[in-house]
N, C-alpha and C positions, 0 to 999 in steps of 0.2 A: 662925785669924785668917789673913787672906790680908797679906802683903806684897808692893812692888812687886819683882822681880826685875834686878838690876844687870848689868852685863856681868861688874863683880869678885864680886858675889854679895851686897855692902854696902847697905845702902839706910837714909836716915835720916827722921825725922818733924820736922814745923813744923807748927806749929798757925799757922794765918791769919787775920784778919780781911777778910771777904768784902764790902762793901756790900751790903743787902739787893736793891736791882735789879739788879746781876750776878748773885748767887745764883740768883735766878728765872730769871734768861737765861739761865745754866749748866744750869742742872737743867731747860730746857724743851729745850734744845739735845741733853744728853745724853740725855734721852729719845725724843729725837728719832730720835736715832743710836743705839739702842737699847744703850745701856751706861749705867754708873752715872756720877753728879755726881763722887766722889773717881776712877776711872778717866779722865776726860775732862779734869780739873785734871791730872792725872799728864801724859797725852798732851799737854799742852798744855806743861806745861815740859819735859820730855824734846825734843821738837822747837825748842823757843826756845835751851837749852844746844845741841843741835846744828847750828844755823844760828849760831850766833855766830861772828863770823871772828877766824880767829887771831891775825891784828894785833891787834885790841881786846883779846883775852885775852893776850895777850904785854905790850900797854903798860899794860895794869893790873897784871900782876905787875912789870914792871920798877920802874915806880911806887913800887909799896907793898911792894915784897920785893927789894932791892936786892940782894943777897946772887944774886939771880938773874941778875943783869949778869955771873957770871963766864964767861968762853969755854970751851967745852967741849971737849975733843981730838975727833978725827974717830970713834976710837971710842966714845965719850960720847954722842956727838950718833948714831951711826949708830944703837946700843943704843935710846937715847931715841924716833928715829922708829921702830922695830921695835917696844916696847913698846907705843908711843900708835898705830899703826896709821896715822902719816902720813907724807908724801914720799916717798920710793920704795914702799915697805911700804903704801899705801891700796891 
């Protein structure tokens, strides 16, 4: 069984419903690209997640997870940025 490999080695499955016209269009697009529909959809979702603005993510987390509003020490902030590959660790 093939599964998507992520940076942390964990992947998740999600059953989704796709309208018939979208299914046909994406199937044709995948075929013209020489890939499978599954791989095309995975790539689209990965690209969308990569393009999310950090401010957008923070706004959602701050409103839905109020515990996230606790200020970090400089060491905690540095460790977080290093782990996430952001800030000076890009």
